C-alpha positions as CSV (number, residue, x, y, z in Angstrom):
1,M,14.5,-208.2,-114.0
2,N,17.8,-210.3,-113.8
3,R,18.5,-210.8,-110.1
4,T,21.3,-212.8,-108.5
5,H,20.3,-216.4,-107.6
6,V,19.4,-216.7,-104.0
7,V,22.1,-219.2,-103.2
8,E,24.8,-217.1,-104.8
9,R,23.5,-214.0,-103.0
10,A,23.6,-215.9,-99.7
11,Y,27.3,-216.6,-100.1
12,Q,27.9,-213.0,-101.1
13,L,26.2,-211.9,-97.9
14,A,28.0,-214.4,-95.7
15,R,31.2,-212.7,-96.7
16,T,30.1,-209.3,-95.4
17,Q,30.6,-207.9,-91.9
18,N,26.8,-207.6,-91.5
19,C,26.2,-211.3,-91.4
20,L,27.5,-213.2,-88.4
21,N,25.5,-216.4,-89.0
22,T,23.0,-218.0,-91.3
23,G,20.1,-216.3,-89.5
24,D,21.6,-212.9,-90.5
25,V,21.9,-214.1,-94.1
26,V,18.3,-215.2,-94.2
27,K,17.1,-211.9,-92.7
28,A,19.2,-209.9,-95.3
29,L,17.8,-212.0,-98.1
30,S,14.2,-211.4,-96.9
31,G,14.9,-207.7,-96.7
32,E,16.1,-207.8,-100.3
33,G,12.8,-209.2,-101.4
34,Y,13.7,-212.9,-101.8
35,S,10.6,-215.0,-101.3
36,G,10.1,-217.6,-98.6
37,A,10.2,-220.3,-101.2
38,E,13.6,-219.1,-102.4
39,I,14.9,-218.8,-98.8
40,S,13.7,-222.3,-98.0
41,H,17.0,-223.5,-99.7
42,F,18.7,-222.7,-96.3
43,Q,16.7,-225.2,-94.2
44,G,19.2,-227.9,-94.9
45,S,22.0,-228.5,-92.4
46,S,24.8,-228.7,-94.9
47,I,24.2,-225.4,-96.5
48,R,23.6,-223.7,-93.1
49,A,26.8,-225.1,-91.8
50,D,28.7,-223.9,-94.8
51,L,27.2,-220.4,-94.6
52,N,28.0,-220.3,-90.9
53,R,31.6,-221.3,-91.5
54,I,31.9,-218.5,-94.1
55,C,30.2,-216.0,-91.8
56,K,32.8,-216.7,-89.1
57,M,35.8,-216.3,-91.3
58,P,37.9,-213.2,-91.0
59,K,36.4,-210.7,-93.5
60,A,39.9,-209.6,-94.7
61,E,40.2,-212.9,-96.5
62,F,37.4,-212.0,-98.8
63,E,38.6,-208.5,-99.4
64,A,41.7,-209.9,-101.1
65,T,39.7,-212.5,-103.1
66,P,36.1,-211.4,-103.6
67,D,35.3,-214.3,-105.8
68,A,36.2,-217.0,-103.3
69,A,33.5,-219.5,-102.6
């Protein structure tokens, strides 16, 4: 099975309307079957801040540029 890396998937989820913060991203990842070890990447303050920043951006920005990171 070739699945998207957990960090890449987290950034994809952060760009959706369903994720308003890093907690939502982590819940979504867990629901998709990512393990606790994989999700532990998001304990660091830097990556959490970056994901939170993306979650709070207007979602229309990502519709125009879906590959933005």
